[in-house]
N, C-alpha and C positions, 0 to 999 in steps of 0.2 A: 821536837828536832833538834839531835845533839845537844841532850839535856846537858848542864852543869850540877854536878849531886852534892857541892860542898854546902849549899845552905839548907837542902832542903833533907830532914828526917821524918821516918812513919808520921808523926805529930801533923806536920805540916802538910802533909800529902791527905791525911785523913778528909779535908772537908770534899775535896775533889769526888766527883759522884758522875762527870759525864765517862762513858770509854774513849779510851785513849789508845791510842797506835803509837809507840815510838818508833823514830827512823832516826838512822845518825849515817854516816859513812865509815864504813871499813877502815882508812885511811886519816881518818883524822887527827891530826898532830897536835890541836890545839886545846879542846877535849877528848881527850885519847877515850875510847870507848870502855877500854877493860876498869879505866876510874871512876869513869860515869856513869856512860846509860847502863852499862850493864851493873851495874850499884845499887841504880837508881828502881830499874825494872823491878825487882820484888816487891819495893814501897807503895807500887800503884795498884790499885785491891782494882781497881777498873779498866786493866791492863788486857787489851781484847785483841794484840800481834805486837809484833817487832819487824822491823824492815831492815834491814842490813843494806846500804847501797854499796855492794862493791865495788873497791878501787876507787871509793870517792874520798876527797878531803871533807875541812871542815867550812869549808864556801860551797858545797854543793847545793843548797838548799836557797842563794843567792840568783836572784834572777841576770841577767847579764843587762849591764845599760845598754841601751842604744844609742849610737849616734845621733845628736841632734839634729835635725833639716835645718838651715841659715835661710833666713828669706830676705832680702834686700826690698 
Protein backbone atom coordinates (compact mmCIF):
# COMPACT_ATOMS: atom_id res chain seq x y z
CA UNK A 1 0.00 0.00 0.00
CA UNK A 2 1.41 3.34 -1.09
CA UNK A 3 4.99 2.08 -1.35
CA UNK A 4 8.07 4.23 -0.91
CA UNK A 5 10.34 3.72 -3.92
CA UNK A 6 13.63 5.14 -2.63
CA UNK A 7 15.05 2.20 -0.65
CA UNK A 8 14.09 -0.53 -3.11
CA UNK A 9 15.92 -1.77 -6.17
CA UNK A 10 15.35 -4.89 -8.27
CA UNK A 11 17.83 -6.90 -6.17
CA UNK A 12 16.05 -5.87 -2.95
CA UNK A 13 12.71 -7.18 -4.20
CA UNK A 14 14.04 -10.36 -5.85
CA UNK A 15 13.46 -12.49 -2.70
CA UNK A 16 9.73 -11.68 -2.73
CA UNK A 17 7.92 -14.81 -3.89
CA UNK A 18 4.31 -14.21 -2.85
CA UNK A 19 1.71 -12.68 -5.18
CA UNK A 20 1.26 -8.95 -4.59
CA UNK A 21 -1.33 -6.33 -5.38
CA UNK A 22 -0.03 -2.77 -5.40
CA UNK A 23 -2.56 -0.27 -4.04
CA UNK A 24 -2.32 3.49 -3.75
CA UNK A 25 -4.42 6.64 -3.68
CA UNK A 26 -4.45 8.69 -6.87
CA UNK A 27 -4.16 11.95 -4.89
CA UNK A 28 -1.38 10.90 -2.50
CA UNK A 29 0.70 14.04 -1.88
CA UNK A 30 3.12 12.33 0.55
CA UNK A 31 4.25 9.39 -1.60
CA UNK A 32 3.44 10.79 -5.02
CA UNK A 33 2.28 7.86 -7.20
CA UNK A 34 4.38 8.79 -10.26
CA UNK A 35 7.52 8.87 -8.13
CA UNK A 36 6.79 5.81 -5.98
CA UNK A 37 4.12 3.26 -6.95
CA UNK A 38 4.69 3.67 -10.70
CA UNK A 39 8.44 3.16 -10.29
CA UNK A 40 8.26 0.16 -7.98
CA UNK A 41 5.61 -1.77 -9.97
CA UNK A 42 8.03 -2.97 -12.70
CA UNK A 43 10.40 -4.27 -10.01
CA UNK A 44 7.80 -6.63 -8.53
CA UNK A 45 8.07 -9.93 -10.38
CA UNK A 46 5.07 -11.34 -8.49
CA UNK A 47 2.76 -8.36 -9.11
CA UNK A 48 -0.73 -9.66 -9.86
CA UNK A 49 -2.59 -6.38 -9.96
CA UNK A 50 -2.65 -2.66 -9.32
CA UNK A 51 -5.50 -0.91 -7.51
CA UNK A 52 -5.71 2.86 -7.74
CA UNK A 53 -8.16 4.38 -5.28
CA UNK A 54 -9.40 7.39 -7.23
CA UNK A 55 -9.52 10.66 -5.31
CA UNK A 56 -7.81 9.14 -2.25
CA UNK A 57 -4.87 10.67 -0.42
CA UNK A 58 -2.03 9.20 1.59
CA UNK A 59 -4.05 8.22 4.67
CA UNK A 60 -6.71 6.25 2.79
CA UNK A 61 -5.49 2.97 4.30
CA UNK A 62 -5.77 4.10 7.92
CA UNK A 63 -8.85 3.05 9.83
CA UNK A 64 -10.69 5.91 11.49
CA UNK A 65 -10.21 6.07 15.23
CA UNK A 66 -13.32 5.34 17.23
CA UNK A 67 -14.12 7.67 20.09
CA UNK A 68 -13.54 5.73 23.30
CA UNK A 69 -16.50 5.13 25.54
CA UNK A 70 -15.84 6.41 29.03
CA UNK A 71 -17.20 4.33 31.88
CA UNK A 72 -17.69 5.75 35.35
